C-alpha positions in Angstrom: 22.3 -10.5 14.3 20.7 -6.8 12.7 19.7 -6.8 9.3 19.9 -3.8 7.0 17.7 -4.6 4.4 14.7 -6.0 6.4 15.3 -2.2 8.3 15.3 -0.8 5.1 12.1 -3.1 4.1 10.3 -2.1 6.8 11.0 1.7 6.3 9.2 1.6 3.2 6.3 -0.2 4.0 5.5 2.2 6.8 6.4 4.9 4.3 3.3 3.1 2.3 1.1 2.5 5.5 1.2 6.5 6.4 0.8 7.2 2.7 -2.1 5.2 2.1 -3.4 6.3 5.7 -3.4 10.1 4.5 -4.5 9.8 1.2 -7.6 8.2 2.7 -7.7 11.1 5.3 -7.6 13.5 2.9 -10.8 11.7 1.4 -12.6 12.6 4.4 -14.4 16.0 5.0 -15.5 17.3 8.3 -17.9 20.6 8.5 -18.4 22.3 11.1 -21.8 25.1 11.4 -21.7 27.2 14.6 -22.4 30.9 15.9 -22.4 32.1 11.7 -19.0 30.6 11.4 -18.6 27.4 8.8 -15.4 25.6 7.8 -15.2 22.6 5.8 -11.6 21.2 6.6 -10.9 17.7 4.6 -9.8 14.8 7.2 -5.9 16.2 6.6 -6.4 19.1 8.2 -6.6 21.2 5.1 -8.8 24.0 5.4 -11.3 23.5 2.2 -13.8 27.3 3.1 -14.5 30.0 5.5 -17.7 31.5 5.9 -18.3 34.1 8.3 -22.2 35.3 8.1 -23.2 33.4 4.4 -19.5 35.0 2.8 -16.9 33.2 1.7 -13.9 34.6 3.8 -11.0 33.1 1.9 -8.1 35.6 3.7 -9.1 33.4 7.1 -9.3 30.1 6.1 -5.4 30.9 3.8 -4.3 32.3 7.5 -5.5 29.0 9.1 -4.4 26.8 6.5 -0.7 28.0 7.3 -1.3 27.8 10.5 -2.0 24.2 10.9 0.9 23.6 7.8 3.3 25.8 10.6 2.2 23.5 13.4 2.9 20.2 11.5 5.9 21.5 10.6 7.0 21.3 13.9 5.2 18.0 14.8 7.5 16.7 12.5 10.3 18.1 13.4 9.9 16.8 17.2 9.7 13.5 15.3 12.1 13.6 13.7 14.3 15.5 17.0 12.7 12.1 19.2 14.0 9.0 16.4 17.6 10.7 15.9 17.8 10.6 20.2 16.8 7.1 19.8 19.3 6.2 16.9 
């Protein structure tokens, strides 16, 4: 028999694990340097800085961060659609 309280508990546990994973990823940092370009990004795909030939390029960092955010929104929306279809 389906137990709705267990399902709610399972969902809460999943959300807690997801939040812990997101926090752990945010603490990580990746630095890539190639051809005069240096990018610093957190593990949760947030752009911290972009330098081109030693010059900080905030405009590029902001545009790149916005593009990443939009792709994450698309992924979240697709995931929700898939979950709704399974129900």
